[in-house]
C-alpha positions in Angstrom: -60.7 -62.4 -32.6 -63.4 -63.9 -35.0 -67.1 -62.2 -34.9 -70.2 -64.4 -34.7 -72.3 -64.5 -37.5 -74.9 -61.8 -36.0 -72.1 -59.5 -35.3 -70.8 -59.5 -38.8 -74.1 -58.9 -40.2 -74.4 -55.9 -37.8 -71.2 -54.2 -39.1 -72.6 -55.0 -42.7 -75.7 -53.2 -42.3 -74.1 -50.4 -40.3 -71.7 -50.0 -43.4 -74.4 -50.2 -45.8 -76.4 -47.4 -44.0 -73.5 -45.1 -44.2 -73.0 -45.8 -48.1 -76.7 -44.9 -48.9 -76.6 -41.7 -46.6 -73.6 -40.6 -48.5 -75.6 -41.4 -51.7 -78.6 -39.8 -50.8 -77.4 -36.6 -48.8 -74.0 -35.6 -50.8 -73.7 -33.9 -54.1 -73.2 -36.2 -57.1 -69.9 -33.9 -57.5 -68.6 -34.4 -53.8 -65.6 -36.0 -55.2 -64.7 -33.3 -56.9 -60.7 -32.6 -56.5 -59.9 -30.2 -53.9 -56.4 -28.5 -53.0 -54.6 -31.8 -51.7 -51.1 -32.6 -50.7 -48.5 -32.6 -53.1 -48.1 -36.1 -54.9 -44.4 -35.1 -56.2 -41.3 -36.1 -54.9 -40.5 -35.5 -52.1 -44.1 -35.9 -50.5 -43.6 -33.8 -47.7 -45.4 -35.8 -45.1 -44.0 -33.7 -42.4 -46.7 -31.0 -43.6 -49.9 -33.2 -43.9 -52.4 -33.3 -41.2 -52.8 -36.9 -41.6 -50.3 -40.2 -42.8 -52.7 -40.7 -45.6 -53.1 -37.2 -46.8 -56.2 -35.7 -48.3 -57.0 -38.7 -50.5 -56.5 -36.5 -53.6 -59.1 -33.8 -52.2 -61.5 -36.3 -51.1 -61.2 -36.0 -47.5 -61.7 -32.5 -47.7 -64.8 -32.5 -49.5 -66.2 -35.2 -47.2 -65.7 -33.1 -44.5 -67.2 -30.0 -45.9 -70.1 -32.3 -46.8 -70.6 -33.4 -43.1 -68.3 -36.9 -42.7 -65.0 -36.7 -40.9 -62.6 -40.1 -40.6 -60.5 -40.7 -37.6 -58.0 -43.2 -37.3 -55.0 -44.0 -34.8 -52.4 -46.6 -34.2 -50.5 -46.4 -30.7 -47.7 -48.6 -30.3 -45.5 -49.5 -27.3 -42.2 -51.1 -27.4 -40.9 -51.8 -23.8 -38.7 -53.9 -21.8 -37.8 -54.3 -18.1 -34.0 -55.7 -18.3 -34.0 -55.3 -14.3 -36.2 -56.5 -11.7 -40.3 -57.4 -11.4 -41.3 -60.9 -11.1 -39.2 -61.8 -14.5 -37.5 -60.1 -17.1 -38.8 -59.5 -20.6 -39.9 -57.6 -23.5 -43.4 -56.6 -25.2 -45.1 -55.0 -27.9 -48.6 -53.7 -27.2 -50.7 -51.6 -29.4 -54.4 -50.2 -30.0 -56.0 -49.0 -33.2 -58.7 -47.3 -33.0 -61.0 -45.9 -36.0 -64.2 -43.8 -36.2 -66.5 -41.9 -38.4 -68.5 -38.7 -37.2 -71.2 -37.5 -39.2 -72.2 -33.6 -38.8 -75.9 -33.8 -38.9 -76.1 -30.0 -39.5 -74.1 -30.1 -42.9 -76.0 -33.3 -43.7 -79.8 -32.6 -42.8 -79.8 -29.1 -41.2 -79.9 -30.4 -37.8 -78.0 -27.5 -36.2 -75.2 -28.8 -33.5 -76.0 -32.4 -33.9 -73.3 -35.1 -34.6 -73.3 -38.8 -34.8 -70.4 -41.2 -34.2 -69.5 -44.7 -34.6 -66.2 -46.5 -34.3 -64.3 -49.4 -33.5 -61.1 -50.5 -31.7 -58.6 -53.6 -32.1 -56.3 -54.4 -29.4 -52.9 -56.0 -30.0 -50.0 -57.4 -28.2 -49.2 -58.4 -24.8 -49.2 -56.5 -21.2 -45.5 -55.9 -19.8 -47.0 -55.3 -16.6 -49.4 -58.2 -16.0 -46.7 -61.0 -17.8 -43.3 -59.9 -16.4 -43.3 -57.2 -13.8 -46.5 -57.7 -11.7 -47.1 -54.5 -11.2 -50.4 -52.4 -11.0 -49.9 -49.5 -12.8 -49.4 -50.5 -16.4 -46.2 -49.5 -17.8 -47.8 -49.6 -21.5 -50.8 -47.6 -22.1 -51.4 -48.8 -25.3 -52.4 -52.4 -24.1 -56.3 -52.8 -24.3 -56.3 -56.6 -24.4 -57.0 -58.7 -27.8 -60.1 -57.6 -28.4 -62.1 -56.1 -31.7 -65.2 -54.2 -30.4 -67.1 -51.3 -30.5 -65.1 -47.9 -29.5 -67.9 -45.4 -29.5 -71.7 -45.0 -30.5 -73.2 -41.5 -29.4 -75.4 -39.0 -30.6 -74.2 -35.4 -29.7 -75.8 -32.3 -29.3 -74.9 -28.7 -28.4 -77.5 -25.9 -27.6 -77.2 -22.0 -26.5 -74.3 -21.2 -28.9 -72.2 -24.2 -27.5 -72.7 -23.3 -23.7 -74.1 -26.6 -23.4 -73.1 -30.1 -24.6 -75.0 -33.4 -24.4 -74.2 -36.7 -25.3 -76.0 -40.0 -25.2 -75.3 -43.5 -26.6 -72.1 -45.9 -25.8 -69.7 -43.5 -24.0 -66.6 -43.8 -22.3 -66.4 -42.2 -18.8 -62.8 -41.1 -18.8 -63.2 -39.0 -22.1 -65.1 -36.7 -20.1 -64.2 -37.0 -16.4 -61.0 -37.0 -14.6 -58.6 -35.8 -17.4 -56.4 -33.0 -18.5 -54.0 -32.5 -21.2 -50.7 -32.9 -19.1 -52.0 -36.9 -18.7 -51.3 -37.6 -22.6 -47.7 -36.8 -22.3 -46.9 -40.3 -20.3 -46.6 -44.0 -21.4 -47.7 -45.2 -18.0 -51.3 -45.9 -17.7 -51.5 -44.6 -14.3 -51.1 -41.1 -15.5 -52.0 -41.5 -19.1 -55.8 -40.4 -19.9 -57.0 -40.3 -16.5 -55.4 -41.4 -13.1 -55.9 -45.2 -13.0 -56.6 -45.4 -9.2 -60.1 -44.5 -9.9 -60.5 -47.4 -12.5 -59.0 -49.9 -10.2 -61.2 -48.9 -7.3 -64.7 -49.2 -9.5 -65.1 -51.0 -12.9 -67.5 -48.6 -13.9 -65.2 -45.7 -14.7 -64.2 -46.6 -18.4 -61.2 -45.6 -20.3 -60.7 -45.4 -24.0 -61.8 -47.5 -26.0 -64.1 -49.2 -23.4 -67.5 -47.9 -23.1 -71.3 -48.6 -21.8 -74.5 -46.9 -22.2 -74.8 -43.4 -20.7 -76.0 -39.8 -20.7 -73.3 -36.9 -20.3 -74.1 -33.2 -19.9 -71.8 -30.0 -19.7 -72.7 -26.6 -19.3 -70.0 -23.6 -19.8 -71.3 -20.9 -17.3 -68.2 -18.8 -18.5 -65.1 -19.1 -20.5 -63.6 -19.4 -17.3 -66.1 -22.0 -15.7 -67.7 -25.4 -16.1 -70.2 -28.2 -14.5 -70.8 -31.3 -15.8 -72.5 -34.6 -15.0 -73.1 -38.0 -16.4 -75.0 -41.3 -15.7 -73.9 -44.6 -16.8 -75.0 -48.3 -16.9 -72.6 -49.5 -14.3 -73.2 -53.0 -14.3 -70.1 -55.4 -14.9 -72.0 -57.3 -17.3 -72.9 -54.3 -19.4 -69.1 -53.4 -20.1 -67.5 -53.7 -23.5 -64.9 -55.9 -22.7 -62.6 -58.7 -24.4 -65.4 -61.3 -24.0 -68.0 -59.3 -25.3 -67.0 -56.8 -27.9 -70.3 -56.1 -29.1 -72.1 -56.2 -25.7 -75.2 -54.0 -25.7 -76.7 -55.1 -22.7 -78.6 -52.3 -20.8 -79.5 -53.3 -17.3 -79.5 -50.2 -14.9 -80.9 -52.1 -12.2 -77.7 -53.6 -11.5 -76.1 -50.5 -10.9 -75.5 -46.9 -12.0 -72.8 -44.4 -11.9 -73.1 -40.9 -11.1 -70.5 -38.5 -11.7 -70.4 -34.8 -11.6 -67.3 -32.3 -11.9 -66.7 -28.9 -12.0 -63.6 -26.9 -13.4 -62.1 -23.6 -13.5 -59.8 -22.3 -16.4 -57.4 -19.3 -16.1 -55.4 -17.5 -18.5 -57.5 -19.0 -21.3 -57.4 -17.4 -24.7 -56.0 -14.4 -23.6 -59.2 -13.3 -21.9 -58.2 -14.6 -18.4 -55.4 -13.7 -15.7 -52.3 -15.0 -15.1 -50.7 -18.2 -17.3 -53.1 -20.7 -18.6 -54.0 -23.3 -16.2 -57.0 -25.7 -15.7 -58.5 -26.8 -12.2 -61.0 -29.5 -11.8 -62.9 -31.2 -8.7 -65.1 -34.2 -9.2 -66.9 -36.9 -7.2 -68.5 -40.0 -8.0 -71.0 -42.7 -6.9 -71.4 -46.4 -8.3 -74.7 -47.8 -6.8 -73.7 -51.4 -7.9 -72.5 -54.3 -5.9 -68.8 -54.6 -4.7 -67.2 -57.6 -3.2 -64.9 -57.1 0.1 -61.1 -57.2 -0.9 -60.4 -59.4 2.4 -63.4 -62.0 2.2 -64.9 -62.6 -1.6 -68.0 -64.0 -0.2 -69.2 -60.7 1.3 -70.5 -57.8 -0.8 -71.5 -54.2 -0.1 -74.0 -52.1 -2.2 -72.6 -48.7 -3.6 -68.9 -47.2 -3.5 -67.9 -43.4 -3.8 -64.8 -41.3 -4.4 -63.6 -37.8 -5.0 -60.8 -36.5 -7.0 -58.6 -33.4 -7.6 -56.5 -32.0 -10.8 -54.6 -29.0 -11.4 -52.7 -28.3 -14.4 -51.0 -24.9 -14.7 -48.2 -23.1 -16.7 -45.7 -21.6 -14.6 -43.0 -20.4 -17.2 -43.8 -19.5 -20.8 -41.3 -19.1 -23.3 -43.9 -18.2 -26.0 -47.2 -19.1 -27.1 -48.0 -22.5 -25.5 -44.2 -23.3 -25.0 -43.0 -23.5 -21.6 -43.3 -25.2 -18.5 -46.2 -26.8 -16.8 -46.9 -28.6 -13.6 -49.7 -30.5 -12.6 -50.8 -32.8 -9.9 -53.9 -35.3 -9.0 -55.4 -36.4 -5.7 -57.6 -39.5 -5.4 -60.0 -40.4 -2.5 -62.0 -43.5 -2.1 -62.6 -44.0 1.6 -64.1 -47.5 1.6 -61.3 -49.5 2.7 -63.2 -52.8 2.2 -63.8 -52.6 -1.4 -61.5 -49.9 -3.0 -57.9 -51.0 -4.0 -56.3 -47.7 -3.7 -58.1 -45.7 -0.7 -55.6 -42.8 -1.6 -53.6 -41.9 -4.8 -51.5 -39.2 -5.7 -49.7 -38.2 -9.3 -47.7 -35.4 -9.7 -45.2 -34.0 -12.3 -44.0 -31.4 -15.0 -43.2 -31.0 -18.7 -41.9 -28.5 -20.8 -43.2 -27.7 -24.6 -40.0 -26.7 -26.7 -37.1 -27.2 -24.1 -34.6 -27.6 -27.0 -33.8 -25.3 -29.7 -35.6 -26.0 -33.1 -37.6 -28.4 -31.6 -40.8 -26.1 -30.5 -43.8 -29.1 -30.5 -41.3 -31.5 -28.7 -42.5 -32.3 -25.1 -40.2 -33.6 -22.5 -42.0 -35.0 -19.3 -41.5 -36.1 -15.7 -44.2 -37.9 -13.8 -44.5 -39.5 -10.4 -47.4 -42.1 -9.8 -48.6 -43.3 -6.4 -51.1 -45.4 -4.9 -51.8 -46.6 -1.2 -53.1 -50.2 -1.0 -55.8 -50.9 1.2 -55.5 -52.0 4.6 -57.7 -55.3 3.5 -54.9 -56.5 1.1 -52.6 -58.0 3.6 -48.5 -57.6 2.7 -49.3 -54.9 0.1 -48.1 -51.3 1.1 -48.0 -49.0 -1.6 -46.7 -48.8 -5.4 -44.8 -45.9 -7.1 -43.8 -45.3 -10.6 -41.0 -42.7 -11.7 -41.4 -41.7 -15.6 -39.5 -39.8 -17.6 -39.5 -39.4 -21.4 -39.2 -37.0 -24.2 -41.8 -36.8 -27.4 -40.4 -35.8 -30.6 -43.3 -34.5 -32.6 -42.2 -36.0 -36.1 -45.1 -34.6 -37.9 -49.0 -33.1 -36.9 -50.1 -36.9 -37.2 -47.1 -38.9 -35.6 -45.0 -38.9 -32.5 -42.2 -40.7 -31.1 -41.6 -40.9 -27.4 -38.4 -42.3 -25.7 -39.4 -43.5 -22.4 -37.9 -44.4 -19.1 -39.7 -45.8 -16.2 -38.5 -47.1 -12.6 -41.6 -49.3 -10.9 -40.8 -49.0 -6.9 -42.5 -51.6 -4.8 -44.4 -53.4 -7.4 -48.0 -54.3 -6.6 -47.0 -53.2 -3.1 -45.2 -56.2 -2.2 -41.6 -56.4 -0.9 -40.8 -59.7 -2.6 -41.0 -58.3 -6.1 -37.8 -56.3 -7.0 -38.0 -52.8 -8.2 -38.1 -52.8 -11.9 -36.5 -50.5 -14.7 -38.3 -50.0 -17.7 -37.3 -48.6 -21.1 -38.5 -48.3 -24.6 -40.7 -46.1 -27.2 -44.0 -45.3 -28.0 -45.1 -44.5 -31.7 -48.4 -42.9 -32.4 -49.6 -42.5 -35.9 -53.2 -40.6 -37.1 -54.1 -42.0 -40.4 
């Protein structure tokens, strides 16, 4: 996607500001050589923190001075040889890159940071183009978009007991997530349960974002509460048509969301094996179109969700068996695609000898369609995979999915999906 002239100017201005800030704030010897990864053969990539290494020590020294770079490319290579509307294969990818400025190290502003980043979507959506199901089998597909992935200021207070963020924020980075979700390729469980996003457009997931304010209070090592306010208008979202959309129109709708959580067995100071439990709810004040009659609308929509992630067997350290489950509830049948949703699964870290960082996972994703969607009952996906942790900066996941009742329709045959996912941190 080509950037408009104004967008190009904006990117250039921001880049120049970064350069000026670096020249003004960093010592002239910030490029001094630090301890870096070896440049001799063999390179020892498997021990590096990032695929591009330490840049001869520059990266380490920039971080010490307050500048840190993050870049990741995740790619899904999947095919459905059986079932769906048709059979086919597709590649999808998402490249996300950002810079974080530690304002405490740069300017002495304790606990303050500023983050800015971009994203680029690649490839095709196998679910939309060949299978015809709702829970995307390829979580890496974000649309063919180049746009802003984040623009935020963050502040910690009271010895990091309080976190505050303001700017262009992604709701799914702060709500309805847990560690277990990152081990799946299907978007129904990866990151956040996609039943929520199917019901309310304002629940954004990475890299999509909107103007918002987020806060979290860690009351103890075991207990927290959090809340957020977000511009909920569909016209204000970062999307494929407006990759640099900075519109702010809260009069068209606001998303109010809150969540509380309990940690058990945390850092060896809790009780029992490690676990995370979250309970959340949301209300979106914007207008929603009736599913059965697009000519009708209603103001406001709400829902609840509960998430549990618990270790039930520990081999050693973080190796062992984890089980997890999710329930989503959005009672207004007239406007919610999935009034009920439920996901569950388990994963084992270090199941095979000498593969301590590998993860083997099984998951089930389920959504009950609204009564107002004629001819649609439920959709369910069963996924099993194994993630090979190739290095601290890369993993390769062999994946198999079985899509049952695609789009809730009996006239679409169940689909088998097979392939792999590759993720690299640069």
